Structure formats: C-alpha cells, structure tokens
PDB file of N, CA, C, O and CB in Angstrom:
ATOM      1  N   MET A   1     109.666  55.484 164.415  1.00  0.00           N
ATOM      2  CA  MET A   1     108.816  55.521 163.266  1.00  0.00           C
ATOM      3  C   MET A   1     108.394  54.113 162.858  1.00  0.00           C
ATOM      4  O   MET A   1     107.257  53.897 162.439  1.00  0.00           O
ATOM      5  CB  MET A   1     109.514  56.224 162.128  1.00  0.00           C
ATOM      6  N   ARG A   2     109.298  53.172 162.980  1.00  0.00           N
ATOM      7  CA  ARG A   2     108.985  51.795 162.584  1.00  0.00           C
ATOM      8  C   ARG A   2     107.796  51.256 163.380  1.00  0.00           C
ATOM      9  O   ARG A   2     106.905  50.630 162.807  1.00  0.00           O
ATOM     10  CB  ARG A   2     110.213  50.884 162.783  1.00  0.00           C
ATOM     11  N   LYS A   3     107.774  51.492 164.686  1.00  0.00           N
ATOM     12  CA  LYS A   3     106.676  50.985 165.518  1.00  0.00           C
ATOM     13  C   LYS A   3     105.344  51.583 165.084  1.00  0.00           C
ATOM     14  O   LYS A   3     104.335  50.882 165.018  1.00  0.00           O
ATOM     15  CB  LYS A   3     106.933  51.296 167.000  1.00  0.00           C
ATOM     16  N   ILE A   4     105.344  52.881 164.789  1.00  0.00           N
ATOM     17  CA  ILE A   4     104.106  53.538 164.363  1.00  0.00           C
ATOM     18  C   ILE A   4     103.651  52.983 163.024  1.00  0.00           C
ATOM     19  O   ILE A   4     102.480  52.640 162.861  1.00  0.00           O
ATOM     20  CB  ILE A   4     104.299  55.066 164.270  1.00  0.00           C
ATOM     21  N   ALA A   5     104.565  52.890 162.062  1.00  0.00           N
ATOM     22  CA  ALA A   5     104.205  52.384 160.733  1.00  0.00           C
ATOM     23  C   ALA A   5     103.694  50.951 160.807  1.00  0.00           C
ATOM     24  O   ALA A   5     102.691  50.613 160.180  1.00  0.00           O
ATOM     25  CB  ALA A   5     105.409  52.459 159.790  1.00  0.00           C
ATOM     26  N   TYR A   6     104.385  50.107 161.575  1.00  0.00           N
ATOM     27  CA  TYR A   6     103.971  48.705 161.672  1.00  0.00           C
ATOM     28  C   TYR A   6     102.652  48.530 162.425  1.00  0.00           C
ATOM     29  O   TYR A   6     102.007  47.491 162.291  1.00  0.00           O
ATOM     30  CB  TYR A   6     105.053  47.897 162.355  1.00  0.00           C
ATOM     31  N   SER A   7     102.246  49.509 163.200  1.00  0.00           N
ATOM     32  CA  SER A   7     100.952  49.402 163.882  1.00  0.00           C
ATOM     33  C   SER A   7      99.791  49.466 162.885  1.00  0.00           C
ATOM     34  O   SER A   7      98.672  49.071 163.212  1.00  0.00           O
ATOM     35  CB  SER A   7     100.809  50.519 164.929  1.00  0.00           C
ATOM     36  N   TYR A   8     100.055  49.963 161.669  1.00  0.00           N
ATOM     37  CA  TYR A   8      99.045  50.027 160.614  1.00  0.00           C
ATOM     38  C   TYR A   8      99.159  48.854 159.640  1.00  0.00           C
ATOM     39  O   TYR A   8      98.306  48.712 158.764  1.00  0.00           O
ATOM     40  CB  TYR A   8      99.167  51.341 159.855  1.00  0.00           C
ATOM     41  N   ALA A   9     100.167  48.026 159.762  1.00  0.00           N
ATOM     42  CA  ALA A   9     100.560  47.057 158.744  1.00  0.00           C
ATOM     43  C   ALA A   9      99.777  45.762 158.754  1.00  0.00           C
ATOM     44  O   ALA A   9      99.168  45.382 159.754  1.00  0.00           O
ATOM     45  CB  ALA A   9     101.982  46.745 158.898  1.00  0.00           C
ATOM     46  N   LEU A  10      99.811  45.092 157.608  1.00  0.00           N
ATOM     47  CA  LEU A  10      99.259  43.753 157.450  1.00  0.00           C
ATOM     48  C   LEU A  10     100.319  42.694 157.699  1.00  0.00           C
ATOM     49  O   LEU A  10      99.996  41.546 158.006  1.00  0.00           O
ATOM     50  CB  LEU A  10      98.665  43.582 156.058  1.00  0.00           C
ATOM     51  N   GLY A  11     101.545  43.064 157.571  1.00  0.00           N
ATOM     52  CA  GLY A  11     102.667  42.120 157.631  1.00  0.00           C
ATOM     53  C   GLY A  11     103.591  42.447 156.488  1.00  0.00           C
ATOM     54  O   GLY A  11     103.836  43.620 156.208  1.00  0.00           O
ATOM     55  N   GLY A  12     104.109  41.436 155.821  1.00  0.00           N
ATOM     56  CA  GLY A  12     104.965  41.682 154.672  1.00  0.00           C
ATOM     57  C   GLY A  12     106.432  41.635 155.027  1.00  0.00           C
ATOM     58  O   GLY A  12     106.823  41.035 156.029  1.00  0.00           O
ATOM     59  N   GLN A  13     107.237  42.268 154.203  1.00  0.00           N
ATOM     60  CA  GLN A  13     108.678  42.205 154.383  1.00  0.00           C
ATOM     61  C   GLN A  13     109.187  43.318 155.295  1.00  0.00           C
ATOM     62  O   GLN A  13     108.453  44.249 155.626  1.00  0.00           O
ATOM     63  CB  GLN A  13     109.370  42.280 153.040  1.00  0.00           C
ATOM     64  N   LYS A  14     110.449  43.210 155.694  1.00  0.00           N
ATOM     65  CA  LYS A  14     111.022  44.170 156.633  1.00  0.00           C
ATOM     66  C   LYS A  14     111.317  45.518 155.993  1.00  0.00           C
ATOM     67  O   LYS A  14     111.312  46.534 156.688  1.00  0.00           O
ATOM     68  CB  LYS A  14     112.284  43.612 157.227  1.00  0.00           C
ATOM     69  N   SER A  15     111.573  45.558 154.691  1.00  0.00           N
ATOM     70  CA  SER A  15     111.947  46.806 154.038  1.00  0.00           C
ATOM     71  C   SER A  15     110.754  47.650 153.610  1.00  0.00           C
ATOM     72  O   SER A  15     110.921  48.803 153.213  1.00  0.00           O
ATOM     73  CB  SER A  15     112.795  46.511 152.845  1.00  0.00           C
ATOM     74  N   ALA A  16     109.562  47.091 153.686  1.00  0.00           N
ATOM     75  CA  ALA A  16     108.357  47.822 153.302  1.00  0.00           C
ATOM     76  C   ALA A  16     107.229  47.454 154.248  1.00  0.00           C
ATOM     77  O   ALA A  16     107.145  46.325 154.732  1.00  0.00           O
ATOM     78  CB  ALA A  16     107.960  47.520 151.832  1.00  0.00           C
ATOM     79  N   VAL A  17     106.377  48.412 154.500  1.00  0.00           N
ATOM     80  CA  VAL A  17     105.216  48.180 155.360  1.00  0.00           C
ATOM     81  C   VAL A  17     103.985  48.275 154.476  1.00  0.00           C
ATOM     82  O   VAL A  17     103.747  49.309 153.853  1.00  0.00           O
ATOM     83  CB  VAL A  17     105.150  49.212 156.557  1.00  0.00           C
ATOM     84  N   GLU A  18     103.211  47.220 154.416  1.00  0.00           N
ATOM     85  CA  GLU A  18     102.022  47.184 153.590  1.00  0.00           C
ATOM     86  C   GLU A  18     100.808  47.381 154.497  1.00  0.00           C
ATOM     87  O   GLU A  18     100.594  46.618 155.439  1.00  0.00           O
ATOM     88  CB  GLU A  18     101.928  45.844 152.794  1.00  0.00           C
ATOM     89  N   ALA A  19     100.021  48.409 154.201  1.00  0.00           N
ATOM     90  CA  ALA A  19      98.887  48.726 155.073  1.00  0.00           C
ATOM     91  C   ALA A  19      97.689  49.194 154.256  1.00  0.00           C
ATOM     92  O   ALA A  19      97.846  50.023 153.360  1.00  0.00           O
ATOM     93  CB  ALA A  19      99.280  49.801 156.099  1.00  0.00           C
ATOM     94  N   PRO A  20      96.498  48.683 154.545  1.00  0.00           N
ATOM     95  CA  PRO A  20      95.289  49.141 153.867  1.00  0.00           C
ATOM     96  C   PRO A  20      94.777  50.417 154.543  1.00  0.00           C
ATOM     97  O   PRO A  20      94.102  50.347 155.570  1.00  0.00           O
ATOM     98  CB  PRO A  20      94.195  48.033 153.878  1.00  0.00           C
ATOM     99  N   LEU A  21      95.091  51.560 153.978  1.00  0.00           N
ATOM    100  CA  LEU A  21      94.735  52.827 154.606  1.00  0.00           C
ATOM    101  C   LEU A  21      93.719  53.586 153.770  1.00  0.00           C
ATOM    102  O   LEU A  21      93.880  53.733 152.558  1.00  0.00           O
ATOM    103  CB  LEU A  21      95.977  53.682 154.821  1.00  0.00           C
ATOM    104  N   ASP A  22      92.670  54.065 154.431  1.00  0.00           N
ATOM    105  CA  ASP A  22      91.807  55.012 153.748  1.00  0.00           C
ATOM    106  C   ASP A  22      92.433  56.397 153.949  1.00  0.00           C
ATOM    107  O   ASP A  22      93.471  56.512 154.600  1.00  0.00           O
ATOM    108  CB  ASP A  22      90.317  54.949 154.294  1.00  0.00           C
ATOM    109  N   VAL A  23      91.831  57.422 153.412  1.00  0.00           N
ATOM    110  CA  VAL A  23      92.422  58.763 153.463  1.00  0.00           C
ATOM    111  C   VAL A  23      92.624  59.224 154.905  1.00  0.00           C
ATOM    112  O   VAL A  23      93.656  59.818 155.218  1.00  0.00           O
ATOM    113  CB  VAL A  23      91.535  59.766 152.712  1.00  0.00           C
ATOM    114  N   ASN A  24      91.660  58.963 155.788  1.00  0.00           N
ATOM    115  CA  ASN A  24      91.780  59.408 157.182  1.00  0.00           C
ATOM    116  C   ASN A  24      92.915  58.711 157.921  1.00  0.00           C
ATOM    117  O   ASN A  24      93.659  59.353 158.664  1.00  0.00           O
ATOM    118  CB  ASN A  24      90.476  59.166 157.916  1.00  0.00           C
ATOM    119  N   LEU A  25      93.054  57.402 157.721  1.00  0.00           N
ATOM    120  CA  LEU A  25      94.148  56.674 158.364  1.00  0.00           C
ATOM    121  C   LEU A  25      95.506  57.130 157.833  1.00  0.00           C
ATOM    122  O   LEU A  25      96.473  57.236 158.588  1.00  0.00           O
ATOM    123  CB  LEU A  25      93.981  55.168 158.150  1.00  0.00           C
ATOM    124  N   MET A  26      95.571  57.401 156.514  1.00  0.00           N
ATOM    125  CA  MET A  26      96.819  57.864 155.933  1.00  0.00           C
ATOM    126  C   MET A  26      97.217  59.216 156.527  1.00  0.00           C
ATOM    127  O   MET A  26      98.382  59.426 156.864  1.00  0.00           O
ATOM    128  CB  MET A  26      96.694  57.964 154.407  1.00  0.00           C
ATOM    129  N   LYS A  27      96.268  60.119 156.655  1.00  0.00           N
ATOM    130  CA  LYS A  27      96.553  61.431 157.245  1.00  0.00           C
ATOM    131  C   LYS A  27      97.024  61.277 158.689  1.00  0.00           C
ATOM    132  O   LYS A  27      97.960  61.955 159.113  1.00  0.00           O
ATOM    133  CB  LYS A  27      95.304  62.338 157.184  1.00  0.00           C
ATOM    134  N   SER A  28      96.387  60.400 159.435  1.00  0.00           N
ATOM    135  CA  SER A  28      96.776  60.148 160.819  1.00  0.00           C
ATOM    136  C   SER A  28      98.201  59.627 160.903  1.00  0.00           C
ATOM    137  O   SER A  28      98.989  60.089 161.729  1.00  0.00           O
ATOM    138  CB  SER A  28      95.818  59.158 161.468  1.00  0.00           C
ATOM    139  N   LEU A  29      98.531  58.667 160.051  1.00  0.00           N
ATOM    140  CA  LEU A  29      99.878  58.106 160.031  1.00  0.00           C
ATOM    141  C   LEU A  29     100.903  59.175 159.674  1.00  0.00           C
ATOM    142  O   LEU A  29     101.940  59.279 160.328  1.00  0.00           O
ATOM    143  CB  LEU A  29      99.961  56.941 159.038  1.00  0.00           C
ATOM    144  N   VAL A  30     100.625  59.965 158.648  1.00  0.00           N
ATOM    145  CA  VAL A  30     101.557  61.025 158.228  1.00  0.00           C
ATOM    146  C   VAL A  30     101.788  62.016 159.359  1.00  0.00           C
ATOM    147  O   VAL A  30     102.926  62.416 159.605  1.00  0.00           O
ATOM    148  CB  VAL A  30     101.020  61.761 156.982  1.00  0.00           C
ATOM    149  N   GLN A  31     100.736  62.414 160.046  1.00  0.00           N
ATOM    150  CA  GLN A  31     100.886  63.357 161.172  1.00  0.00           C
ATOM    151  C   GLN A  31     101.786  62.776 162.259  1.00  0.00           C
ATOM    152  O   GLN A  31     102.632  63.487 162.802  1.00  0.00           O
ATOM    153  CB  GLN A  31      99.507  63.711 161.770  1.00  0.00           C
ATOM    154  N   LYS A  32     101.619  61.511 162.580  1.00  0.00           N
ATOM    155  CA  LYS A  32     102.446  60.880 163.610  1.00  0.00           C
ATOM    156  C   LYS A  32     103.904  60.793 163.168  1.00  0.00           C
ATOM    157  O   LYS A  32     104.809  61.071 163.955  1.00  0.00           O
ATOM    158  CB  LYS A  32     101.913  59.481 163.941  1.00  0.00           C
ATOM    159  N   LEU A  33     104.136  60.407 161.913  1.00  0.00           N
ATOM    160  CA  LEU A  33     105.504  60.268 161.419  1.00  0.00           C
ATOM    161  C   LEU A  33     106.203  61.619 161.298  1.00  0.00           C
ATOM    162  O   LEU A  33     107.408  61.716 161.534  1.00  0.00           O
ATOM    163  CB  LEU A  33     105.505  59.562 160.070  1.00  0.00           C
ATOM    164  N   GLU A  34     105.457  62.662 160.931  1.00  0.00           N
ATOM    165  CA  GLU A  34     106.058  63.995 160.792  1.00  0.00           C
ATOM    166  C   GLU A  34     106.657  64.502 162.098  1.00  0.00           C
ATOM    167  O   GLU A  34     107.620  65.269 162.086  1.00  0.00           O
ATOM    168  CB  GLU A  34     105.020  64.984 160.294  1.00  0.00           C
ATOM    169  N   THR A  35     106.100  64.081 163.203  1.00  0.00           N
ATOM    170  CA  THR A  35     106.630  64.535 164.492  1.00  0.00           C
ATOM    171  C   THR A  35     107.954  63.857 164.834  1.00  0.00           C
ATOM    172  O   THR A  35     108.695  64.339 165.690  1.00  0.00           O
ATOM    173  CB  THR A  35     105.615  64.270 165.600  1.00  0.00           C
ATOM    174  N   LEU A  36     108.257  62.734 164.165  1.00  0.00           N
ATOM    175  CA  LEU A  36     109.457  61.960 164.479  1.00  0.00           C
ATOM    176  C   LEU A  36     110.556  62.054 163.427  1.00  0.00           C
ATOM    177  O   LEU A  36     111.711  61.739 163.713  1.00  0.00           O
ATOM    178  CB  LEU A  36     109.087  60.532 164.664  1.00  0.00           C
ATOM    179  N   ILE A  37     110.215  62.480 162.221  1.00  0.00           N
ATOM    180  CA  ILE A  37     111.170  62.431 161.120  1.00  0.00           C
ATOM    181  C   ILE A  37     112.330  63.406 161.358  1.00  0.00           C
ATOM    182  O   ILE A  37     112.144  64.524 161.839  1.00  0.00           O
ATOM    183  CB  ILE A  37     110.466  62.754 159.791  1.00  0.00           C
ATOM    184  N   GLU A  38     113.518  62.946 161.009  1.00  0.00           N
ATOM    185  CA  GLU A  38     114.725  63.758 161.155  1.00  0.00           C
ATOM    186  C   GLU A  38     115.325  63.988 159.780  1.00  0.00           C
ATOM    187  O   GLU A  38     114.852  63.420 158.796  1.00  0.00           O
ATOM    188  CB  GLU A  38     115.757  63.076 162.103  1.00  0.00           C
ATOM    189  N   ASP A  39     116.361  64.814 159.701  1.00  0.00           N
ATOM    190  CA  ASP A  39     116.957  65.186 158.422  1.00  0.00           C
ATOM    191  C   ASP A  39     117.418  64.000 157.594  1.00  0.00           C
ATOM    192  O   ASP A  39     117.335  64.045 156.367  1.00  0.00           O
ATOM    193  CB  ASP A  39     118.110  66.094 158.656  1.00  0.00           C
ATOM    194  N   ASP A  40     117.899  62.942 158.227  1.00  0.00           N
ATOM    195  CA  ASP A  40     118.435  61.779 157.510  1.00  0.00           C
ATOM    196  C   ASP A  40     117.353  60.778 157.105  1.00  0.00           C
ATOM    197  O   ASP A  40     117.624  59.882 156.304  1.00  0.00           O
ATOM    198  CB  ASP A  40     119.468  61.082 158.367  1.00  0.00           C
ATOM    199  N   ASP A  41     116.144  60.907 157.634  1.00  0.00           N
ATOM    200  CA  ASP A  41     115.087  59.932 157.399  1.00  0.00           C
ATOM    201  C   ASP A  41     114.452  60.100 156.021  1.00  0.00           C
ATOM    202  O   ASP A  41     114.411  61.199 155.467  1.00  0.00           O
ATOM    203  CB  ASP A  41     114.024  60.048 158.474  1.00  0.00           C
ATOM    204  N   LYS A  42     113.963  58.997 155.487  1.00  0.00           N
ATOM    205  CA  LYS A  42     113.272  59.011 154.203  1.00  0.00           C
ATOM    206  C   LYS A  42     112.051  58.102 154.310  1.00  0.00           C
ATOM    207  O   LYS A  42     112.178  56.919 154.627  1.00  0.00           O
ATOM    208  CB  LYS A  42     114.218  58.554 153.040  1.00  0.00           C
ATOM    209  N   VAL A  43     110.884  58.651 154.049  1.00  0.00           N
ATOM    210  CA  VAL A  43     109.638  57.887 154.070  1.00  0.00           C
ATOM    211  C   VAL A  43     108.907  58.175 152.761  1.00  0.00           C
ATOM    212  O   VAL A  43     108.661  59.334 152.425  1.00  0.00           O
ATOM    213  CB  VAL A  43     108.746  58.256 155.326  1.00  0.00           C
ATOM    214  N   ASN A  44     108.564  57.128 152.030  1.00  0.00           N
ATOM    215  CA  ASN A  44     107.771  57.249 150.811  1.00  0.00           C
ATOM    216  C   ASN A  44     106.432  56.573 151.049  1.00  0.00           C
ATOM    217  O   ASN A  44     106.380  55.456 151.566  1.00  0.00           O
ATOM    218  CB  ASN A  44     108.508  56.622 149.583  1.00  0.00           C
ATOM    219  N   ILE A  45     105.356  57.239 150.678  1.00  0.00           N
ATOM    220  CA  ILE A  45     104.028  56.644 150.773  1.00  0.00           C
ATOM    221  C   ILE A  45     103.487  56.597 149.354  1.00  0.00           C
ATOM    222  O   ILE A  45     103.364  57.625 148.687  1.00  0.00           O
ATOM    223  CB  ILE A  45     103.072  57.460 151.746  1.00  0.00           C
ATOM    224  N   ILE A  46     103.164  55.388 148.900  1.00  0.00           N
ATOM    225  CA  ILE A  46     102.737  55.215 147.519  1.00  0.00           C
ATOM    226  C   ILE A  46     101.481  54.352 147.449  1.00  0.00           C
ATOM    227  O   ILE A  46     101.255  53.492 148.300  1.00  0.00           O
ATOM    228  CB  ILE A  46     103.862  54.591 146.685  1.00  0.00           C
ATOM    229  N   SER A  47     100.679  54.591 146.434  1.00  0.00           N
ATOM    230  CA  SER A  47      99.490  53.761 146.208  1.00  0.00           C
ATOM    231  C   SER A  47      99.890  52.479 145.515  1.00  0.00           C
ATOM    232  O   SER A  47     100.848  52.454 144.742  1.00  0.00           O
ATOM    233  CB  SER A  47      98.431  54.515 145.373  1.00  0.00           C
ATOM    234  N   VAL A  48      99.167  51.429 145.787  1.00  0.00           N
ATOM    235  CA  VAL A  48      99.392  50.151 145.128  1.00  0.00           C
ATOM    236  C   VAL A  48      98.754  50.214 143.743  1.00  0.00           C
ATOM    237  O   VAL A  48      97.598  50.614 143.603  1.00  0.00           O
ATOM    238  CB  VAL A  48      98.811  48.964 145.969  1.00  0.00           C
ATOM    239  N   ALA A  49      99.505  49.819 142.728  1.00  0.00           N
ATOM    240  CA  ALA A  49      98.996  49.816 141.359  1.00  0.00           C
ATOM    241  C   ALA A  49      97.899  48.769 141.198  1.00  0.00           C
ATOM    242  O   ALA A  49      97.918  47.738 141.871  1.00  0.00           O
ATOM    243  CB  ALA A  49     100.134  49.552 140.361  1.00  0.00           C
ATOM    244  N   LYS A  50      96.952  49.029 140.317  1.00  0.00           N
ATOM    245  CA  LYS A  50      95.875  48.065 140.070  1.00  0.00           C
ATOM    246  C   LYS A  50      96.421  46.770 139.490  1.00  0.00           C
ATOM    247  O   LYS A  50      95.928  45.689 139.814  1.00  0.00           O
ATOM    248  CB  LYS A  50      94.829  48.660 139.124  1.00  0.00           C
ATOM    249  N   ASN A  51      97.420  46.867 138.645  1.00  0.00           N
ATOM    250  CA  ASN A  51      98.022  45.694 138.008  1.00  0.00           C
ATOM    251  C   ASN A  51      99.536  45.721 138.221  1.00  0.00           C
ATOM    252  O   ASN A  51     100.284  45.983 137.279  1.00  0.00           O
ATOM    253  CB  ASN A  51      97.681  45.650 136.487  1.00  0.00           C
ATOM    254  N   PRO A  52      99.995  45.457 139.436  1.00  0.00           N
ATOM    255  CA  PRO A  52     101.431  45.526 139.706  1.00  0.00           C
ATOM    256  C   PRO A  52     102.184  44.378 139.039  1.00  0.00           C
ATOM    257  O   PRO A  52     101.606  43.337 138.726  1.00  0.00           O
ATOM    258  CB  PRO A  52     101.685  45.509 141.212  1.00  0.00           C
ATOM    259  N   ILE A  53     103.468  44.583 138.829  1.00  0.00           N
ATOM    260  CA  ILE A  53     104.338  43.518 138.346  1.00  0.00           C
ATOM    261  C   ILE A  53     104.777  42.734 139.571  1.00  0.00           C
ATOM    262  O   ILE A  53     105.369  43.297 140.492  1.00  0.00           O
ATOM    263  CB  ILE A  53     105.577  44.081 137.534  1.00  0.00           C
ATOM    264  N   LEU A  54     104.492  41.455 139.587  1.00  0.00           N
ATOM    265  CA  LEU A  54     104.786  40.609 140.743  1.00  0.00           C
ATOM    266  C   LEU A  54     105.907  39.648 140.393  1.00  0.00           C
ATOM    267  O   LEU A  54     105.849  38.971 139.366  1.00  0.00           O
ATOM    268  CB  LEU A  54     103.527  39.833 141.202  1.00  0.00           C
ATOM    269  N   LEU A  55     106.927  39.583 141.238  1.00  0.00           N
ATOM    270  CA  LEU A  55     108.070  38.710 141.005  1.00  0.00           C
ATOM    271  C   LEU A  55     108.249  37.761 142.179  1.00  0.00           C
ATOM    272  O   LEU A  55     107.866  38.075 143.306  1.00  0.00           O
ATOM    273  CB  LEU A  55     109.347  39.534 140.779  1.00  0.00           C
ATOM    274  N   GLY A  56     108.830  36.604 141.912  1.00  0.00           N
ATOM    275  CA  GLY A  56     109.091  35.648 142.985  1.00  0.00           C
ATOM    276  C   GLY A  56     107.810  35.138 143.606  1.00  0.00           C
ATOM    277  O   GLY A  56     106.892  34.718 142.902  1.00  0.00           O
ATOM    278  N   LYS A  57     107.750  35.175 144.923  1.00  0.00           N
ATOM    279  CA  LYS A  57     106.577  34.676 145.656  1.00  0.00           C
ATOM    280  C   LYS A  57     105.517  35.742 145.873  1.00  0.00           C
ATOM    281  O   LYS A  57     104.524  35.496 146.557  1.00  0.00           O
ATOM    282  CB  LYS A  57     107.003  34.121 146.993  1.00  0.00           C
ATOM    283  N   ALA A  58     105.714  36.929 145.296  1.00  0.00           N
ATOM    284  CA  ALA A  58     104.772  38.037 145.504  1.00  0.00           C
ATOM    285  C   ALA A  58     103.384  37.683 144.991  1.00  0.00           C
ATOM    286  O   ALA A  58     103.231  37.071 143.933  1.00  0.00           O
ATOM    287  CB  ALA A  58     105.276  39.308 144.810  1.00  0.00           C
ATOM    288  N   GLN A  59     102.383  38.077 145.756  1.00  0.00           N
ATOM    289  CA  GLN A  59     100.991  37.897 145.371  1.00  0.00           C
ATOM    290  C   GLN A  59     100.291  39.229 145.524  1.00  0.00           C
ATOM    291  O   GLN A  59     100.584  39.991 146.445  1.00  0.00           O
ATOM    292  CB  GLN A  59     100.296  36.794 146.224  1.00  0.00           C
ATOM    293  N   GLN A  60      99.368  39.509 144.623  1.00  0.00           N
ATOM    294  CA  GLN A  60      98.649  40.771 144.708  1.00  0.00           C
ATOM    295  C   GLN A  60      97.669  40.735 145.876  1.00  0.00           C
ATOM    296  O   GLN A  60      96.907  39.780 146.027  1.00  0.00           O
ATOM    297  CB  GLN A  60      97.911  41.067 143.389  1.00  0.00           C
ATOM    298  N   THR A  61      97.695  41.761 146.684  1.00  0.00           N
ATOM    299  CA  THR A  61      96.755  41.901 147.786  1.00  0.00           C
ATOM    300  C   THR A  61      95.636  42.821 147.340  1.00  0.00           C
ATOM    301  O   THR A  61      95.894  43.921 146.851  1.00  0.00           O
ATOM    302  CB  THR A  61      97.454  42.446 149.064  1.00  0.00           C
ATOM    303  N   VAL A  62      94.410  42.388 147.503  1.00  0.00           N
ATOM    304  CA  VAL A  62      93.269  43.208 147.119  1.00  0.00           C
ATOM    305  C   VAL A  62      92.744  43.908 148.365  1.00  0.00           C
ATOM    306  O   VAL A  62      92.417  43.267 149.364  1.00  0.00           O
ATOM    307  CB  VAL A  62      92.152  42.348 146.441  1.00  0.00           C
ATOM    308  N   PHE A  63      92.668  45.231 148.291  1.00  0.00           N
ATOM    309  CA  PHE A  63      92.198  46.036 149.412  1.00  0.00           C
ATOM    310  C   PHE A  63      90.793  46.534 149.121  1.00  0.00           C
ATOM    311  O   PHE A  63      90.466  46.842 147.975  1.00  0.00           O
ATOM    312  CB  PHE A  63      93.153  47.222 149.683  1.00  0.00           C
ATOM    313  N   GLU A  64      89.956  46.616 150.157  1.00  0.00           N
ATOM    314  CA  GLU A  64      88.623  47.170 149.986  1.00  0.00           C
ATOM    315  C   GLU A  64      88.708  48.660 149.718  1.00  0.00           C
ATOM    316  O   GLU A  64      87.911  49.216 148.963  1.00  0.00           O
ATOM    317  CB  GLU A  64      87.758  46.896 151.219  1.00  0.00           C
ATOM    318  N   LYS A  65      89.679  49.296 150.343  1.00  0.00           N
ATOM    319  CA  LYS A  65      89.883  50.745 150.157  1.00  0.00           C
ATOM    320  C   LYS A  65      91.272  50.931 149.582  1.00  0.00           C
ATOM    321  O   LYS A  65      91.884  49.977 149.102  1.00  0.00           O
ATOM    322  CB  LYS A  65      89.714  51.550 151.512  1.00  0.00           C
ATOM    323  N   ASN A  66      91.770  52.154 149.628  1.00  0.00           N
ATOM    324  CA  ASN A  66      93.088  52.454 149.064  1.00  0.00           C
ATOM    325  C   ASN A  66      94.171  51.650 149.750  1.00  0.00           C
ATOM    326  O   ASN A  66      94.233  51.606 150.978  1.00  0.00           O
ATOM    327  CB  ASN A  66      93.396  53.942 149.179  1.00  0.00           C
ATOM    328  N   GLY A  67      95.023  51.016 148.966  1.00  0.00           N
ATOM    329  CA  GLY A  67      96.172  50.305 149.514  1.00  0.00           C
ATOM    330  C   GLY A  67      97.377  51.203 149.492  1.00  0.00           C
ATOM    331  O   GLY A  67      97.604  51.909 148.510  1.00  0.00           O
ATOM    332  N   ILE A  68      98.142  51.193 150.535  1.00  0.00           N
ATOM    333  CA  ILE A  68      99.318  52.037 150.627  1.00  0.00           C
ATOM    334  C   ILE A  68     100.513  51.186 151.049  1.00  0.00           C
ATOM    335  O   ILE A  68     100.386  50.305 151.901  1.00  0.00           O
ATOM    336  CB  ILE A  68      99.087  53.203 151.621  1.00  0.00           C
ATOM    337  N   ILE A  69     101.638  51.446 150.467  1.00  0.00           N
ATOM    338  CA  ILE A  69     102.874  50.822 150.908  1.00  0.00           C
ATOM    339  C   ILE A  69     103.783  51.933 151.395  1.00  0.00           C
ATOM    340  O   ILE A  69     103.965  52.946 150.719  1.00  0.00           O
ATOM    341  CB  ILE A  69     103.547  49.985 149.764  1.00  0.00           C
ATOM    342  N   ILE A  70     104.346  51.734 152.563  1.00  0.00           N
ATOM    343  CA  ILE A  70     105.252  52.723 153.147  1.00  0.00           C
ATOM    344  C   ILE A  70     106.633  52.119 153.152  1.00  0.00           C
ATOM    345  O   ILE A  70     106.829  51.040 153.712  1.00  0.00           O
ATOM    346  CB  ILE A  70     104.811  53.144 154.589  1.00  0.00           C
ATOM    347  N   LEU A  71     107.585  52.776 152.551  1.00  0.00           N
ATOM    348  CA  LEU A  71     108.940  52.254 152.472  1.00  0.00           C
ATOM    349  C   LEU A  71     109.836  52.924 153.474  1.00  0.00           C
ATOM    350  O   LEU A  71     111.023  52.607 153.550  1.00  0.00           O
ATOM    351  CB  LEU A  71     109.499  52.426 151.083  1.00  0.00           C
TER     352      LEU A  71
END
C-alpha cells in the first residue's frame, strides 16, 4: 500500500502522504488500496483545511485542485 500511496505523493513526512488529488485520482487510489487492505490496516483520507494550524516547520501547500492527505 505504501508504494501505491507514495506514487501519488508530493513528498512530505513518512507518517503521512500528501498528494494533490482530484476526484478521479482519489477514486483510482481508493480502488487500488481496497484490493490490498487487510483487517489490521488503517487508511484515512482527509481533505486539507483551507486554514490549517501549522506548527514547527510546517508550511501550507496550495493545491490547484482538492488536496488530500493519506495517513
């Protein structure tokens, strides 16, 4: 699952995958991950807030389309 998720990614940290996904790309990613997910696995897909709280070295990334973070 990590390889598939990171194929959509911009980079970022190891615990989260940050990817600029439109609706079609998100559906494609979900379909691929669903074939691999097991009972113990946990995948959250969330939209990036317009005004997120940024801590430390975090910087807001502006996406042309919907921004998604996969944890």
